[in-house]
C-alpha positions in Angstrom: 0.0 0.0 0.0 1.5 3.3 -1.1 0.3 5.6 1.7 2.0 8.7 0.1 -0.3 8.2 -3.0 -3.3 7.6 -0.8 -2.8 10.8 1.3 -1.8 13.0 -1.7 -4.8 11.9 -3.7 -7.0 12.6 -0.7 -5.5 16.0 -0.1 -5.7 17.0 -3.8 -9.4 16.2 -3.9 -10.1 17.8 -0.6 -8.7 21.1 -1.8 -10.1 20.9 -5.3 -12.9 22.7 -7.0 -15.4 19.9 -6.4 -14.9 20.2 -2.7 -15.4 24.0 -2.9 -18.6 23.6 -4.9 -20.0 21.1 -2.3 -18.9 23.6 0.4 -21.2 26.2 -1.2 -24.0 23.6 -1.3 -23.5 22.9 2.4 -23.3 26.6 3.3 -26.7 27.1 1.7 -28.0 24.0 3.5 -26.6 25.4 6.8 -28.8 28.5 6.3 -31.8 26.2 5.8 -31.2 23.5 8.3 -28.5 24.7 10.7 -29.8 28.2 11.4 -33.5 28.1 10.4 -34.4 24.5 11.2 -35.9 23.6 7.8 -35.5 20.1 6.5 -34.6 20.7 2.9 -33.9 17.4 1.1 -33.9 19.0 -2.3 -30.9 21.3 -2.1 -29.5 19.7 -5.2 -32.4 21.2 -7.2 -31.0 24.7 -6.5 -27.6 23.4 -7.7 -29.2 22.1 -10.8 -31.0 25.3 -11.8 -27.9 27.3 -11.2 -25.8 25.1 -13.5 -28.5 24.9 -16.2 -29.1 28.6 -16.0 -25.5 29.2 -17.1 -25.5 26.3 -19.6 -28.7 27.2 -21.4 -27.8 30.9 -21.5 -24.3 30.5 -22.8 -24.6 27.3 -25.0 -28.2 27.2 -26.2 -28.7 30.9 -26.7 -25.1 32.1 -27.0 -25.4 34.7 -24.2 -22.6 36.1 -22.2 -21.3 34.5 -19.0 -22.4 37.3 -16.7 -26.0 36.9 -18.0 -25.8 33.2 -17.4 -24.7 33.7 -13.8 -27.6 36.1 -13.3 -30.1 33.7 -14.9 -28.8 30.8 -12.7 -29.2 32.9 -9.5 -32.6 34.3 -10.5 -33.8 30.7 -11.3 -32.8 29.6 -7.8 -34.9 32.5 -6.3 -37.9 31.6 -8.5 -37.5 27.9 -7.4 -37.5 28.9 -3.8 -40.7 30.9 -4.2 -42.4 28.0 -6.1 -41.4 25.5 -3.4 -41.7 27.7 -0.4 -45.0 29.6 -0.8 -47.2 26.5 -0.8 -45.2 24.3 1.6 -43.5 26.4 4.3 -46.6 26.5 6.3 -46.7 22.7 6.4 -45.0 20.4 8.9 -41.3 19.7 8.4 -41.8 16.2 7.1 -44.1 17.4 4.3 -41.7 20.2 3.4 -38.8 17.6 3.2 -40.9 15.3 0.9 -41.8 18.2 -1.3 -38.3 19.5 -1.7 -36.8 16.1 -2.7 -39.7 15.5 -5.1 -39.3 18.9 -6.8 -35.6 18.4 -7.2 -36.1 15.0 -8.8 -38.9 16.2 -11.1 -36.6 19.0 -12.3 -33.8 16.6 -13.0 -36.2 14.4 -15.0 -37.5 17.3 -17.0 -34.1 18.7 -18.0 -32.9 15.3 -19.1 -36.1 14.6 -21.1 -35.7 14.2 -24.9 -38.6 16.6 -25.4 -36.5 19.5 -24.3 -33.2 18.3 -25.8 -33.0 21.3 -28.1 -32.7 23.5 -25.0 -31.1 21.4 -22.2 -29.3 18.8 -24.2 -31.6 16.1 -22.8 -29.9 13.0 -21.5 -26.6 14.2 -23.2 -26.4 17.5 -21.3 -24.5 20.5 -22.6 -20.8 20.9 -23.3 -18.4 23.8 -23.6 -20.2 25.7 -20.8 -19.1 29.3 -20.4 -15.8 29.3 -22.3 -15.3 32.9 -21.3 -14.5 31.7 -17.8 -11.3 30.0 -18.9 -10.5 32.8 -21.4 -10.2 35.2 -18.5 -7.9 32.8 -16.6 -4.8 34.9 -15.6 -2.7 31.9 -14.6 0.0 30.9 -17.2 -0.3 27.5 -18.8 1.3 24.8 -16.7 0.9 22.7 -13.6 1.1 24.1 -10.1 1.5 22.4 -6.7 3.8 20.0 -4.9 4.2 16.5 -6.2 0.9 14.7 -6.7 -0.9 17.6 -5.1 -0.8 19.6 -8.3 -3.4 21.2 -10.5 -3.4 22.3 -14.2 -3.7 26.0 -14.7 -7.4 25.7 -15.6 -8.3 23.6 -12.6 -6.3 25.9 -10.3 -8.2 28.9 -11.6 -11.5 27.2 -10.9 -10.3 26.1 -7.5 -9.3 29.6 -6.5 -12.5 31.3 -7.7 -14.7 28.6 -6.2 -13.0 28.7 -2.7 -13.1 32.5 -2.8 -16.8 32.5 -3.4 -17.3 29.9 -0.7 -15.3 32.1 1.8 -17.4 35.2 0.7 -20.6 33.3 1.2 -19.4 32.2 4.6 -18.7 35.8 5.6 -22.1 37.0 4.3 -23.9 34.3 6.4 -21.9 35.1 9.5 -22.8 38.8 9.2 -26.4 38.0 8.5 -26.7 35.7 11.5 -25.2 38.4 13.7 -27.9 40.9 12.5 -31.5 41.2 13.8 -32.6 39.2 10.9 -30.3 36.3 11.9 -31.5 36.4 15.5 -35.1 36.1 14.3 -34.2 33.2 12.0 -32.5 31.3 14.8 -35.4 31.9 17.2 -37.6 30.3 14.5 -35.3 27.3 14.7 -35.7 27.0 18.4 -39.5 27.6 18.6 -41.3 29.5 15.9 -44.2 30.3 18.2 -42.0 32.7 20.2 -41.2 35.1 17.3 -44.8 34.7 16.0 -46.1 35.9 19.4 -43.8 38.9 19.1 -45.4 39.9 15.8 -42.8 38.5 13.4 -43.9 37.1 10.1 -42.4 33.6 10.5 -43.5 32.5 7.0 -41.7 35.5 5.4 -38.5 34.9 7.3 -38.5 31.2 6.4 -39.1 32.1 2.8 -36.2 34.6 2.8 -34.0 31.9 4.4 -35.0 29.4 1.7 -34.2 32.0 -1.0 -30.8 32.9 0.5 -29.6 29.3 1.0 -31.0 28.3 -2.4 -29.0 31.1 -4.1 -25.8 30.0 -2.4 -26.5 26.4 -3.5 -27.1 27.6 -7.0 -23.7 29.4 -6.9 -22.1 26.1 -6.2 -23.9 24.6 -9.2 -22.8 27.5 -11.4 -19.1 27.2 -10.4 -19.2 23.5 -10.6 -20.5 23.6 -14.2 -18.1 26.4 -15.2 -15.2 24.4 -13.9 -16.1 21.1 -15.6 -17.3 23.0 -18.7 -20.3 20.6 -18.9 -23.7 20.2 -17.3 -25.6 16.9 -17.2 -28.8 16.1 -15.3 -27.4 12.8 -14.0 -24.8 14.7 -12.0 -27.6 16.1 -9.8 -28.9 13.0 -8.3 -30.8 13.1 -4.9 -27.7 11.7 -3.1 -25.9 15.0 -3.7 -28.1 16.6 -1.1 -27.3 13.9 1.4 -23.6 14.4 0.7 -24.2 18.0 1.6 -25.9 16.9 4.8 -22.9 14.7 5.7 -20.6 17.6 5.1 -22.7 19.9 7.2 -23.0 17.4 10.1 -19.4 16.5 9.9 -18.2 20.1 10.1 -21.0 21.1 12.6 -24.5 22.4 11.8 -25.1 26.1 12.6 -21.3 26.7 12.9 -19.5 29.4 11.0 -16.9 27.4 9.2 -18.3 23.9 9.6 -19.4 23.6 5.9 -15.9 24.5 4.8 -14.1 22.1 7.1 -16.7 19.4 6.5 -16.3 19.6 2.7 -12.5 19.3 3.0 -12.7 16.3 5.4 -15.5 14.6 3.5 -13.7 14.7 0.1 -10.3 13.8 1.8 -11.9 10.7 3.3 -13.8 9.8 0.1 -10.7 10.1 -2.2 -8.2 8.6 0.2 -10.4 5.6 0.9 -11.1 5.1 -2.8 -7.4 5.1 -3.7 -6.6 2.8 -0.8 -9.3 0.3 -1.9 -8.2 0.4 -5.5 -4.6 -0.4 -4.5 -5.8 -3.2 -2.3 -7.9 -4.6 -5.1 -5.0 -4.5 -7.5 -2.9 -6.4 -4.9 -5.7 -8.9 -4.5 -6.2 -8.1 -0.9 -9.9 -7.6 -1.0 -12.7 -10.3 -1.2 -14.5 -10.5 -4.5 -17.7 -8.9 -3.3 -15.7 -5.7 -2.5 -13.7 -5.4 -5.6 -15.9 -6.8 -8.4 -17.6 -4.4 -10.8 -18.6 -1.1 -9.1 -18.4 -2.5 -5.6 -15.5 -0.2 -4.6 -17.7 2.9 -4.8 -20.3 1.3 -2.7 -17.6 0.2 -0.2 -16.3 3.7 0.0 -19.7 5.1 0.8 -20.2 2.4 3.4 -17.0 3.2 5.2 -17.7 6.9 5.1 -21.1 6.2 6.5 -19.5 4.2 9.4 -17.2 7.2 10.0 -20.2 9.5 10.2 -22.0 7.1 12.5 -19.0 7.1 14.9 -19.0 10.9 14.8 -22.7 11.1 15.6 -22.1 8.8 18.6 -19.1 10.5 20.1 -19.6 14.1 18.9 -23.1 14.6 17.5 -22.6 18.4 17.2 -19.9 17.9 14.6 -16.3 19.0 14.8 -16.9 22.8 15.0 -20.5 22.7 16.2 -21.7 23.2 19.8 -24.5 21.3 21.5 -26.2 24.6 22.2 -26.6 25.3 18.5 -27.2 21.7 17.4 -30.4 21.1 15.5 -31.3 17.5 14.5 -35.0 17.8 15.0 -36.0 20.5 12.6 -39.5 22.0 12.5 
């Protein structure tokens, strides 16, 4: 077992643009679940509309990148209104079911052959936002140390995506310190209290849904710009639950929990994947763990066990506090 390769692959993925995009997804989910107490199981839907907003604008209609970004963010706000207005007055379990259903319906719609001329159907869209790489100021080459290196295009995506994630974190911190944030957190604790003080609980929850959805859409926008493709099958329901794992790992309702959680999650995911592939090549694994696509399932199983251990010994997450912990959302 080459542990240098295992650790370097884990570190490279943990610092990469995919981890940063998932950090944005988890930051938005932190606004919904960690601070407001809303069980949103369809956060991937906001990621999807952000990515397709850019893709359809730039590829299908040949629009500029800045317009595609605005369309993606605007689409996330519209989706929040469509989902939130009829469902935010319902119980948490009904809201959770609605969000996951809406996200999956959106995915099936955009991959449908009937809208292939617009969305690319099951084939998706390629060459997304070429302007993004054209404005890359980093000279052609590879940058990093040893195996923890990135081509200039990937490094540009990495820097921009992590910068946006840090900016989103700062915005959320400032908002949660404001009067608006204090009302939102009081809704999480007991929404009858702010309602008795004359606060429009429904309006605050809708605003929180829109804010967190827009941050999740930003993750989808940057993810698609970095990969230069958008495909509906990327936005499966399990993406939302990866975001929940990231959030719980880092600490729900914590300031930097989503950032730390994203780094740790993708480090574990990549390092365990590399270790298992090396073990399979050395014939050290039983057939049921190495045959076909079993390694991916094994990785998810081991990451799940790690999360279970975390929930047993530190349920508030690494950076979270028991005072802020919310695992029974309203």
